A tleap script that builds the chain and sets N, CA, C and O, in Angstrom:
source leaprc.protein.ff14SB
mol = sequence {
  NMET ILE LYS LEU LYS ASP LYS LEU PRO VAL
  ALA ILE GLY PHE VAL ALA PHE ILE ALA VAL
  PHE SER SER VAL TYR TYR LEU PHE VAL TYR
  GLN SER THR SER TYR PHE THR ARG ILE ASP
  ASN THR GLN VAL ILE ARG ILE SER SER SER
  ASP GLN MET LYS TYR GLU TYR ASN LEU VAL
  CYS TYR ASN ALA LYS GLY LYS PRO LYS LYS
  LEU LYS PHE LYS THR ASN LYS ILE LEU LYS
  GLU GLY ALA TYR ILE GLU LEU GLU VAL MET
  TYR THR ARG GLY VAL LYS LYS TRP TRP GLU
  VAL GLN VAL ASP ASP LEU PRO ILE GLU VAL
  LYS ASN LYS TRP LYS VAL LEU CTYR
}
set mol.1.N position { -27.614 19.447 -52.940 }
set mol.1.CA position { -28.169 19.151 -51.562 }
set mol.1.C position { -27.157 17.945 -51.520 }
set mol.1.O position { -26.533 17.319 -52.376 }
set mol.2.N position { -27.315 17.870 -49.549 }
set mol.2.CA position { -26.403 16.795 -49.608 }
set mol.2.C position { -26.851 15.256 -49.319 }
set mol.2.O position { -26.296 15.107 -48.230 }
set mol.3.N position { -27.284 14.420 -49.499 }
set mol.3.CA position { -27.763 12.873 -49.231 }
set mol.3.C position { -27.206 12.937 -47.986 }
set mol.3.O position { -26.289 13.532 -47.421 }
set mol.4.N position { -28.416 11.794 -47.634 }
set mol.4.CA position { -28.202 11.106 -46.167 }
set mol.4.C position { -26.510 10.086 -46.185 }
set mol.4.O position { -25.701 9.978 -45.264 }
set mol.5.N position { -26.478 9.744 -46.975 }
set mol.5.CA position { -25.432 9.198 -47.700 }
set mol.5.C position { -24.791 9.391 -47.792 }
set mol.5.O position { -24.018 8.459 -47.573 }
set mol.6.N position { -24.147 10.615 -48.173 }
set mol.6.CA position { -23.181 11.525 -47.930 }
set mol.6.C position { -22.308 12.008 -46.437 }
set mol.6.O position { -21.142 12.234 -46.117 }
set mol.7.N position { -23.649 12.000 -45.794 }
set mol.7.CA position { -23.594 12.029 -44.155 }
set mol.7.C position { -22.684 10.772 -43.700 }
set mol.7.O position { -21.514 10.942 -43.355 }
set mol.8.N position { -22.997 10.122 -43.712 }
set mol.8.CA position { -22.983 8.230 -42.999 }
set mol.8.C position { -21.834 8.282 -42.669 }
set mol.8.O position { -21.555 8.486 -41.488 }
set mol.9.N position { -20.706 8.083 -43.774 }
set mol.9.CA position { -19.092 7.642 -42.856 }
set mol.9.C position { -18.938 8.604 -42.265 }
set mol.9.O position { -18.797 8.316 -41.076 }
set mol.10.N position { -18.843 10.371 -42.557 }
set mol.10.CA position { -18.060 10.823 -41.550 }
set mol.10.C position { -19.773 11.176 -39.751 }
set mol.10.O position { -19.334 11.553 -38.664 }
set mol.11.N position { -20.713 11.044 -39.841 }
set mol.11.CA position { -21.562 9.942 -38.689 }
set mol.11.C position { -20.634 8.805 -38.388 }
set mol.11.O position { -19.785 8.688 -37.504 }
set mol.12.N position { -20.918 8.194 -39.115 }
set mol.12.CA position { -19.559 6.851 -38.522 }
set mol.12.C position { -17.957 7.284 -38.536 }
set mol.12.O position { -17.261 6.294 -38.765 }
set mol.13.N position { -17.474 8.045 -38.420 }
set mol.13.CA position { -16.684 8.554 -37.990 }
set mol.13.C position { -16.062 9.145 -36.984 }
set mol.13.O position { -14.901 9.178 -36.576 }
set mol.14.N position { -17.187 9.657 -36.635 }
set mol.14.CA position { -17.362 10.330 -35.707 }
set mol.14.C position { -17.335 9.801 -34.406 }
set mol.14.O position { -16.596 9.973 -33.436 }
set mol.15.N position { -18.271 9.152 -34.618 }
set mol.15.CA position { -18.856 8.298 -33.310 }
set mol.15.C position { -17.405 7.497 -32.883 }
set mol.15.O position { -16.763 7.836 -31.889 }
set mol.16.N position { -17.008 6.439 -33.743 }
set mol.16.CA position { -15.365 5.726 -33.575 }
set mol.16.C position { -14.874 7.046 -32.722 }
set mol.16.O position { -14.931 7.049 -31.492 }
set mol.17.N position { -14.643 7.577 -33.081 }
set mol.17.CA position { -13.852 8.743 -32.379 }
set mol.17.C position { -14.104 8.931 -31.330 }
set mol.17.O position { -13.287 8.909 -30.409 }
set mol.18.N position { -15.300 9.161 -31.226 }
set mol.18.CA position { -16.020 9.243 -29.728 }
set mol.18.C position { -15.877 8.127 -28.858 }
set mol.18.O position { -15.337 8.256 -27.759 }
set mol.19.N position { -16.430 6.769 -29.370 }
set mol.19.CA position { -15.056 5.336 -28.793 }
set mol.19.C position { -14.121 5.075 -28.237 }
set mol.19.O position { -14.010 4.523 -27.142 }
set mol.20.N position { -13.035 5.592 -29.212 }
set mol.20.CA position { -11.815 5.262 -28.647 }
set mol.20.C position { -11.296 6.987 -27.791 }
set mol.20.O position { -10.506 7.004 -26.848 }
set mol.21.N position { -11.592 7.579 -28.061 }
set mol.21.CA position { -11.424 8.770 -26.978 }
set mol.21.C position { -12.314 7.965 -25.404 }
set mol.21.O position { -11.511 7.569 -24.559 }
set mol.22.N position { -13.031 7.864 -25.240 }
set mol.22.CA position { -13.703 7.512 -23.946 }
set mol.22.C position { -13.312 6.024 -23.532 }
set mol.22.O position { -13.479 5.577 -22.397 }
set mol.23.N position { -12.937 5.532 -24.273 }
set mol.23.CA position { -11.342 3.880 -24.018 }
set mol.23.C position { -10.301 4.739 -22.930 }
set mol.23.O position { -10.055 4.839 -21.728 }
set mol.24.N position { -9.720 5.488 -24.798 }
set mol.24.CA position { -8.384 6.134 -23.936 }
set mol.24.C position { -8.786 6.365 -22.125 }
set mol.24.O position { -8.514 5.796 -21.068 }
set mol.25.N position { -9.893 8.022 -22.757 }
set mol.25.CA position { -9.594 8.331 -20.443 }
set mol.25.C position { -10.116 7.515 -19.892 }
set mol.25.O position { -10.762 8.179 -19.082 }
set mol.26.N position { -10.388 6.320 -19.663 }
set mol.26.CA position { -11.350 5.775 -18.972 }
set mol.26.C position { -9.647 4.937 -18.582 }
set mol.26.O position { -9.098 5.163 -17.504 }
set mol.27.N position { -9.080 4.096 -19.529 }
set mol.27.CA position { -7.640 3.561 -18.726 }
set mol.27.C position { -6.450 4.021 -18.338 }
set mol.27.O position { -5.656 3.356 -17.673 }
set mol.28.N position { -6.211 5.468 -18.828 }
set mol.28.CA position { -5.007 6.390 -18.196 }
set mol.28.C position { -5.809 7.453 -17.275 }
set mol.28.O position { -5.046 8.242 -16.718 }
set mol.29.N position { -7.913 7.749 -16.845 }
set mol.29.CA position { -7.170 8.985 -16.064 }
set mol.29.C position { -8.385 7.889 -15.354 }
set mol.29.O position { -8.033 7.504 -14.239 }
set mol.30.N position { -9.463 7.448 -15.725 }
set mol.30.CA position { -11.144 7.314 -14.381 }
set mol.30.C position { -10.557 5.828 -14.524 }
set mol.30.O position { -10.429 6.021 -15.733 }
set mol.31.N position { -10.104 4.566 -14.371 }
set mol.31.CA position { -9.843 3.288 -13.948 }
set mol.31.C position { -9.295 3.695 -13.007 }
set mol.31.O position { -8.461 4.575 -13.221 }
set mol.32.N position { -9.526 3.225 -11.504 }
set mol.32.CA position { -8.759 1.923 -10.695 }
set mol.32.C position { -8.850 0.857 -10.008 }
set mol.32.O position { -9.853 0.152 -10.120 }
set mol.33.N position { -8.325 0.686 -9.575 }
set mol.33.CA position { -8.343 -0.546 -8.841 }
set mol.33.C position { -8.066 -0.388 -6.934 }
set mol.33.O position { -7.277 0.472 -6.543 }
set mol.34.N position { -9.030 -1.586 -5.587 }
set mol.34.CA position { -8.813 -1.450 -4.636 }
set mol.34.C position { -7.905 -2.440 -4.804 }
set mol.34.O position { -8.180 -3.459 -5.438 }
set mol.35.N position { -6.396 -2.161 -4.083 }
set mol.35.CA position { -5.863 -3.685 -3.803 }
set mol.35.C position { -6.281 -2.988 -1.617 }
set mol.35.O position { -6.722 -1.899 -1.248 }
set mol.36.N position { -5.824 -4.358 -0.677 }
set mol.36.CA position { -5.387 -4.726 0.349 }
set mol.36.C position { -3.912 -5.333 1.164 }
set mol.36.O position { -3.786 -6.458 1.647 }
set mol.37.N position { -3.245 -4.623 1.153 }
set mol.37.CA position { -2.235 -5.386 2.143 }
set mol.37.C position { -1.606 -5.407 3.678 }
set mol.37.O position { -1.231 -4.241 3.799 }
set mol.38.N position { -1.383 -5.873 4.529 }
set mol.38.CA position { -1.058 -5.921 5.661 }
set mol.38.C position { 0.518 -5.167 5.627 }
set mol.38.O position { 1.199 -5.408 4.631 }
set mol.39.N position { 1.044 -4.352 6.590 }
set mol.39.CA position { 2.456 -3.719 6.685 }
set mol.39.C position { 3.025 -4.664 7.198 }
set mol.39.O position { 2.668 -5.560 7.962 }
set mol.40.N position { 4.188 -4.323 6.591 }
set mol.40.CA position { 5.732 -5.870 6.683 }
set mol.40.C position { 6.831 -4.442 6.776 }
set mol.40.O position { 7.173 -3.866 5.743 }
set mol.41.N position { 7.293 -4.004 8.116 }
set mol.41.CA position { 8.166 -3.140 7.755 }
set mol.41.C position { 9.733 -4.454 7.289 }
set mol.41.O position { 10.664 -3.922 6.684 }
set mol.42.N position { 9.813 -5.328 7.467 }
set mol.42.CA position { 10.785 -5.747 6.861 }
set mol.42.C position { 11.270 -5.619 5.094 }
set mol.42.O position { 12.314 -5.658 4.443 }
set mol.43.N position { 10.038 -5.474 4.885 }
set mol.43.CA position { 9.605 -5.103 3.059 }
set mol.43.C position { 9.197 -3.173 2.785 }
set mol.43.O position { 8.281 -2.590 2.205 }
set mol.44.N position { 10.977 -2.505 3.899 }
set mol.44.CA position { 10.789 -1.391 3.198 }
set mol.44.C position { 12.103 -0.801 3.281 }
set mol.44.O position { 12.905 -0.933 4.206 }
set mol.45.N position { 12.243 -0.114 2.184 }
set mol.45.CA position { 13.940 0.805 1.522 }
set mol.45.C position { 13.701 1.844 2.306 }
set mol.45.O position { 12.543 2.204 2.518 }
set mol.46.N position { 15.033 2.627 2.981 }
set mol.46.CA position { 14.871 4.327 1.767 }
set mol.46.C position { 15.739 4.312 1.447 }
set mol.46.O position { 16.868 3.825 1.504 }
set mol.47.N position { 14.526 5.564 0.647 }
set mol.47.CA position { 14.996 5.667 -0.962 }
set mol.47.C position { 15.668 7.143 -0.815 }
set mol.47.O position { 15.274 7.967 0.010 }
set mol.48.N position { 16.752 7.365 -1.739 }
set mol.48.CA position { 17.271 8.579 -1.404 }
set mol.48.C position { 16.568 8.818 -2.839 }
set mol.48.O position { 16.472 8.115 -3.845 }
set mol.49.N position { 15.933 10.642 -2.361 }
set mol.49.CA position { 14.982 11.193 -3.312 }
set mol.49.C position { 15.327 12.149 -2.732 }
set mol.49.O position { 16.008 12.379 -1.733 }
set mol.50.N position { 14.289 13.232 -4.130 }
set mol.50.CA position { 14.766 14.496 -3.724 }
set mol.50.C position { 13.250 15.223 -3.506 }
set mol.50.O position { 13.155 16.444 -3.385 }
set mol.51.N position { 11.928 14.204 -3.467 }
set mol.51.CA position { 10.934 15.020 -3.059 }
set mol.51.C position { 10.616 14.202 -1.698 }
set mol.51.O position { 11.227 13.289 -1.142 }
set mol.52.N position { 9.697 14.729 -1.454 }
set mol.52.CA position { 9.100 13.868 -0.410 }
set mol.52.C position { 9.330 13.071 0.514 }
set mol.52.O position { 9.597 13.075 1.716 }
set mol.53.N position { 9.044 11.879 -0.926 }
set mol.53.CA position { 8.717 10.118 -0.337 }
set mol.53.C position { 10.466 9.954 0.632 }
set mol.53.O position { 11.487 10.626 0.486 }
set mol.54.N position { 10.263 9.122 1.306 }
set mol.54.CA position { 11.032 8.809 1.985 }
set mol.54.C position { 12.358 7.249 2.041 }
set mol.54.O position { 13.537 6.924 2.178 }
set mol.55.N position { 10.542 6.649 1.741 }
set mol.55.CA position { 10.797 4.824 1.916 }
set mol.55.C position { 10.150 4.597 1.044 }
set mol.55.O position { 9.724 5.424 0.237 }
set mol.56.N position { 9.875 2.939 1.047 }
set mol.56.CA position { 8.926 2.393 -0.254 }
set mol.56.C position { 9.096 1.231 0.446 }
set mol.56.O position { 9.977 0.778 1.177 }
set mol.57.N position { 7.343 0.618 -0.222 }
set mol.57.CA position { 7.045 -0.630 0.704 }
set mol.57.C position { 7.235 -0.934 -0.819 }
set mol.57.O position { 7.348 -0.155 -1.765 }
set mol.58.N position { 7.237 -2.667 -0.756 }
set mol.58.CA position { 7.357 -3.503 -1.708 }
set mol.58.C position { 6.711 -4.920 -0.944 }
set mol.58.O position { 7.079 -6.011 -0.509 }
set mol.59.N position { 5.519 -4.108 -1.105 }
set mol.59.CA position { 4.338 -6.119 -0.457 }
set mol.59.C position { 3.478 -6.433 -1.797 }
set mol.59.O position { 3.283 -5.849 -2.863 }
set mol.60.N position { 3.067 -7.636 -1.211 }
set mol.60.CA position { 2.331 -8.500 -2.022 }
set mol.60.C position { 1.017 -8.107 -1.647 }
set mol.60.O position { 0.706 -8.044 -0.457 }
set mol.61.N position { 0.131 -7.806 -2.664 }
set mol.61.CA position { -1.493 -6.567 -1.890 }
set mol.61.C position { -2.790 -7.797 -2.430 }
set mol.61.O position { -2.527 -8.430 -3.453 }
set mol.62.N position { -3.774 -8.003 -1.906 }
set mol.62.CA position { -4.847 -8.273 -2.622 }
set mol.62.C position { -6.445 -7.564 -3.138 }
set mol.62.O position { -7.240 -6.907 -2.467 }
set mol.63.N position { -6.536 -8.120 -4.990 }
set mol.63.CA position { -8.058 -6.928 -4.869 }
set mol.63.C position { -9.327 -7.737 -3.468 }
set mol.63.O position { -9.220 -8.462 -2.478 }
set mol.64.N position { -10.494 -6.986 -4.267 }
set mol.64.CA position { -11.262 -7.756 -2.738 }
set mol.64.C position { -11.633 -9.225 -3.543 }
set mol.64.O position { -12.554 -9.734 -2.904 }
set mol.65.N position { -11.281 -10.050 -4.644 }
set mol.65.CA position { -11.398 -11.042 -5.391 }
set mol.65.C position { -9.731 -11.821 -4.653 }
set mol.65.O position { -8.890 -12.343 -5.385 }
set mol.66.N position { -9.609 -11.737 -3.382 }
set mol.66.CA position { -8.418 -12.266 -3.406 }
set mol.66.C position { -7.271 -12.248 -4.339 }
set mol.66.O position { -6.180 -12.479 -3.816 }
set mol.67.N position { -7.286 -12.047 -5.473 }
set mol.67.CA position { -6.148 -11.898 -6.402 }
set mol.67.C position { -5.080 -11.166 -6.206 }
set mol.67.O position { -5.025 -9.942 -6.320 }
set mol.68.N position { -3.892 -12.157 -5.798 }
set mol.68.CA position { -2.483 -10.889 -5.187 }
set mol.68.C position { -1.484 -10.693 -6.060 }
set mol.68.O position { -1.113 -11.576 -6.834 }
set mol.69.N position { -0.915 -9.394 -6.000 }
set mol.69.CA position { -0.522 -8.186 -7.208 }
set mol.69.C position { 1.092 -7.542 -6.157 }
set mol.69.O position { 0.999 -6.767 -5.206 }
set mol.70.N position { 2.259 -8.062 -6.624 }
set mol.70.CA position { 2.931 -6.856 -5.656 }
set mol.70.C position { 3.145 -5.504 -6.249 }
set mol.70.O position { 3.780 -5.085 -7.217 }
set mol.71.N position { 2.676 -5.171 -5.678 }
set mol.71.CA position { 2.690 -3.281 -5.926 }
set mol.71.C position { 4.171 -3.176 -4.691 }
set mol.71.O position { 4.574 -3.940 -3.814 }
set mol.72.N position { 4.853 -1.202 -5.439 }
set mol.72.CA position { 5.824 -0.511 -4.976 }
set mol.72.C position { 5.047 0.179 -4.504 }
set mol.72.O position { 3.961 0.150 -5.083 }
set mol.73.N position { 5.156 1.235 -3.132 }
set mol.73.CA position { 4.838 2.486 -3.407 }
set mol.73.C position { 5.463 3.328 -1.981 }
set mol.73.O position { 5.909 2.690 -1.027 }
set mol.74.N position { 5.428 4.486 -1.997 }
set mol.74.CA position { 6.670 4.956 -1.668 }
set mol.74.C position { 5.527 6.407 -0.354 }
set mol.74.O position { 4.389 6.874 -0.305 }
set mol.75.N position { 6.558 6.492 0.255 }
set mol.75.CA position { 5.832 7.016 1.864 }
set mol.75.C position { 7.328 8.143 2.690 }
set mol.75.O position { 8.551 8.269 2.626 }
set mol.76.N position { 6.096 8.736 3.422 }
set mol.76.CA position { 6.889 10.136 3.942 }
set mol.76.C position { 7.640 9.299 5.490 }
set mol.76.O position { 8.689 9.418 6.123 }
set mol.77.N position { 6.576 8.571 5.569 }
set mol.77.CA position { 7.584 8.116 7.525 }
set mol.77.C position { 7.173 6.421 7.332 }
set mol.77.O position { 6.395 5.992 6.480 }
set mol.78.N position { 7.758 5.770 8.143 }
set mol.78.CA position { 7.545 3.947 8.297 }
set mol.78.C position { 6.366 4.098 8.617 }
set mol.78.O position { 6.123 5.111 9.272 }
set mol.79.N position { 5.216 3.167 8.283 }
set mol.79.CA position { 4.166 3.032 8.581 }
set mol.79.C position { 4.352 2.342 9.466 }
set mol.79.O position { 5.524 2.039 9.688 }
set mol.80.N position { 2.830 1.572 10.717 }
set mol.80.CA position { 2.709 0.822 11.588 }
set mol.80.C position { 2.679 -0.413 10.989 }
set mol.80.O position { 2.109 -0.893 10.009 }
set mol.81.N position { 3.501 -0.833 11.900 }
set mol.81.CA position { 4.039 -2.905 11.590 }
set mol.81.C position { 2.343 -3.561 11.782 }
set mol.81.O position { 1.686 -3.122 12.726 }
set mol.82.N position { 1.700 -4.627 10.830 }
set mol.82.CA position { 0.857 -5.286 10.998 }
set mol.82.C position { -0.391 -4.137 10.809 }
set mol.82.O position { -1.483 -4.516 11.232 }
set mol.83.N position { -0.348 -3.039 10.332 }
set mol.83.CA position { -1.949 -2.133 10.092 }
set mol.83.C position { -1.867 -3.060 8.338 }
set mol.83.O position { -1.221 -3.729 7.531 }
set mol.84.N position { -3.142 -2.362 8.710 }
set mol.84.CA position { -3.869 -3.089 6.900 }
set mol.84.C position { -4.113 -1.369 6.270 }
set mol.84.O position { -4.374 -0.539 7.141 }
set mol.85.N position { -4.040 -0.930 4.993 }
set mol.85.CA position { -4.409 0.204 4.673 }
set mol.85.C position { -4.813 -0.703 3.049 }
set mol.85.O position { -4.516 -1.855 2.734 }
set mol.86.N position { -5.333 0.009 2.518 }
set mol.86.CA position { -6.159 0.311 1.503 }
set mol.86.C position { -5.416 1.001 -0.010 }
set mol.86.O position { -4.778 2.023 0.245 }
set mol.87.N position { -5.409 0.727 -1.038 }
set mol.87.CA position { -4.828 0.979 -2.181 }
set mol.87.C position { -5.556 1.736 -3.606 }
set mol.87.O position { -6.376 1.117 -4.284 }
set mol.88.N position { -5.210 2.873 -3.871 }
set mol.88.CA position { -6.246 2.946 -5.082 }
set mol.88.C position { -4.642 3.113 -6.458 }
set mol.88.O position { -3.549 3.665 -6.578 }
set mol.89.N position { -5.612 2.166 -7.207 }
set mol.89.CA position { -4.015 1.889 -8.010 }
set mol.89.C position { -4.699 2.113 -9.134 }
set mol.89.O position { -5.927 2.044 -9.198 }
set mol.90.N position { -3.619 2.516 -10.499 }
set mol.90.CA position { -4.258 2.970 -11.216 }
set mol.90.C position { -3.293 2.126 -12.785 }
set mol.90.O position { -2.062 2.105 -12.762 }
set mol.91.N position { -3.893 1.659 -13.710 }
set mol.91.CA position { -3.396 0.497 -13.873 }
set mol.91.C position { -2.242 1.172 -15.084 }
set mol.91.O position { -1.439 0.457 -15.683 }
set mol.92.N position { -2.386 3.027 -15.333 }
set mol.92.CA position { -1.398 3.213 -15.871 }
set mol.92.C position { -0.287 3.653 -15.333 }
set mol.92.O position { 0.733 3.479 -15.999 }
set mol.93.N position { -0.133 4.503 -13.673 }
set mol.93.CA position { 0.174 5.212 -13.180 }
set mol.93.C position { 0.489 4.407 -11.324 }
set mol.93.O position { 0.690 4.770 -10.165 }
set mol.94.N position { 0.389 3.563 -11.880 }
set mol.94.CA position { 0.849 2.252 -10.674 }
set mol.94.C position { -0.445 3.083 -8.873 }
set mol.94.O position { -1.578 3.522 -9.071 }
set mol.95.N position { 0.245 3.040 -7.372 }
set mol.95.CA position { -0.418 3.318 -6.157 }
set mol.95.C position { -0.793 5.142 -6.850 }
set mol.95.O position { -0.157 6.015 -7.441 }
set mol.96.N position { -1.687 5.021 -6.513 }
set mol.96.CA position { -2.335 6.522 -6.888 }
set mol.96.C position { -2.824 7.112 -5.285 }
set mol.96.O position { -2.888 8.305 -4.989 }
set mol.97.N position { -3.117 6.044 -4.434 }
set mol.97.CA position { -2.709 6.452 -2.479 }
set mol.97.C position { -2.892 5.801 -2.044 }
set mol.97.O position { -2.628 4.693 -2.511 }
set mol.98.N position { -3.452 5.919 -0.876 }
set mol.98.CA position { -3.588 4.461 0.062 }
set mol.98.C position { -3.644 5.132 1.121 }
set mol.98.O position { -3.185 6.273 1.184 }
set mol.99.N position { -4.115 4.634 1.942 }
set mol.99.CA position { -5.065 5.190 3.620 }
set mol.99.C position { -5.236 3.489 4.457 }
set mol.99.O position { -5.160 2.311 4.105 }
set mol.100.N position { -5.455 4.121 5.501 }
set mol.100.CA position { -5.190 2.509 6.720 }
set mol.100.C position { -6.610 2.660 6.851 }
set mol.100.O position { -7.130 3.638 7.388 }
set mol.101.N position { -7.420 1.408 6.217 }
set mol.101.CA position { -8.446 0.998 7.155 }
set mol.101.C position { -8.092 -0.093 8.470 }
set mol.101.O position { -6.980 -0.353 8.930 }
set mol.102.N position { -9.724 -0.743 8.991 }
set mol.102.CA position { -9.942 -1.515 9.946 }
set mol.102.C position { -9.825 -2.850 9.507 }
set mol.102.O position { -9.662 -2.919 8.289 }
set mol.103.N position { -9.859 -4.102 10.185 }
set mol.103.CA position { -10.020 -5.371 9.696 }
set mol.103.C position { -11.586 -5.439 9.595 }
set mol.103.O position { -11.895 -6.546 9.154 }
set mol.104.N position { -12.486 -4.796 9.800 }
set mol.104.CA position { -13.458 -5.219 9.195 }
set mol.104.C position { -13.418 -4.844 7.712 }
set mol.104.O position { -13.658 -5.609 6.777 }
set mol.105.N position { -13.056 -3.462 7.631 }
set mol.105.CA position { -13.535 -3.054 5.996 }
set mol.105.C position { -12.589 -3.381 4.704 }
set mol.105.O position { -12.520 -2.831 3.604 }
set mol.106.N position { -11.545 -5.033 5.538 }
set mol.106.CA position { -11.800 -5.650 4.518 }
set mol.106.C position { -12.480 -7.033 4.117 }
set mol.106.O position { -12.959 -7.922 4.821 }
set mol.107.N position { -12.387 -6.937 3.097 }
set mol.107.CA position { -12.999 -8.584 2.133 }
set mol.107.C position { -12.788 -9.854 2.426 }
set mol.107.O position { -11.911 -10.717 2.390 }
set mol.108.N position { -14.142 -9.637 2.798 }
set mol.108.CA position { -13.689 -11.549 3.320 }
set mol.108.C position { -12.235 -12.448 2.514 }
set mol.108.O position { -11.560 -13.068 3.335 }
set mol.109.N position { -11.740 -12.546 1.013 }
set mol.109.CA position { -11.226 -13.207 0.687 }
set mol.109.C position { -10.394 -12.676 1.408 }
set mol.109.O position { -9.959 -13.396 2.307 }
set mol.110.N position { -9.823 -11.184 1.310 }
set mol.110.CA position { -8.931 -10.848 1.890 }
set mol.110.C position { -8.322 -11.073 3.208 }
set mol.110.O position { -7.116 -11.156 3.439 }
set mol.111.N position { -9.298 -11.165 4.053 }
set mol.111.CA position { -9.361 -11.973 5.251 }
set mol.111.C position { -8.576 -12.854 5.095 }
set mol.111.O position { -7.386 -12.890 5.408 }
set mol.112.N position { -9.316 -13.732 4.520 }
set mol.112.CA position { -8.881 -15.596 4.818 }
set mol.112.C position { -7.910 -15.516 4.006 }
set mol.112.O position { -7.332 -16.603 4.007 }
set mol.113.N position { -7.127 -14.346 2.881 }
set mol.113.CA position { -5.953 -15.225 2.888 }
set mol.113.C position { -4.469 -14.035 4.247 }
set mol.113.O position { -3.337 -13.689 3.909 }
set mol.114.N position { -5.054 -13.804 5.426 }
set mol.114.CA position { -4.432 -13.547 5.802 }
set mol.114.C position { -4.883 -13.948 7.632 }
set mol.114.O position { -4.534 -13.416 8.685 }
set mol.115.N position { -5.779 -15.098 7.331 }
set mol.115.CA position { -6.373 -16.128 8.571 }
set mol.115.C position { -6.840 -14.445 9.185 }
set mol.115.O position { -5.940 -13.890 9.814 }
set mol.116.N position { -7.667 -13.949 9.087 }
set mol.116.CA position { -7.809 -13.187 10.200 }
set mol.116.C position { -10.024 -14.185 10.589 }
set mol.116.O position { -10.936 -14.863 10.116 }
set mol.117.N position { -9.492 -13.392 11.809 }
set mol.117.CA position { -10.938 -14.413 12.278 }
set mol.117.C position { -11.759 -12.736 12.687 }
set mol.117.O position { -11.433 -11.631 13.121 }
set mol.118.N position { -12.928 -13.432 12.232 }
set mol.118.CA position { -14.675 -12.407 11.991 }
set mol.118.C position { -15.805 -12.768 11.865 }
set mol.118.O position { -16.706 -11.940 11.732 }
savepdb mol mol.pdb
quit
């Protein structure tokens, strides 16, 4: 007969494995942060690439708390000067996707960085 004392190390090992697996999954697959920026076409370069992405932007972006971070992302066209965009950024993969947002959709801390009236 197997005693509870003999099963305990296996149970602890299983729980530890699940905890580590969940943490890795969160960091590499699930976790993302939103950043906001304003398009500045002086910060775009044309790249020679075999895929559809022809341009690369290198812009200062801000998270919802107003903390800056310089991010690079690629596009297939030149974006509208002065437009505001939101970028979904993953810790391990960089910019995952982006879309245009209106000034009203920007967090207050981000508006303060550009002195946008609201």
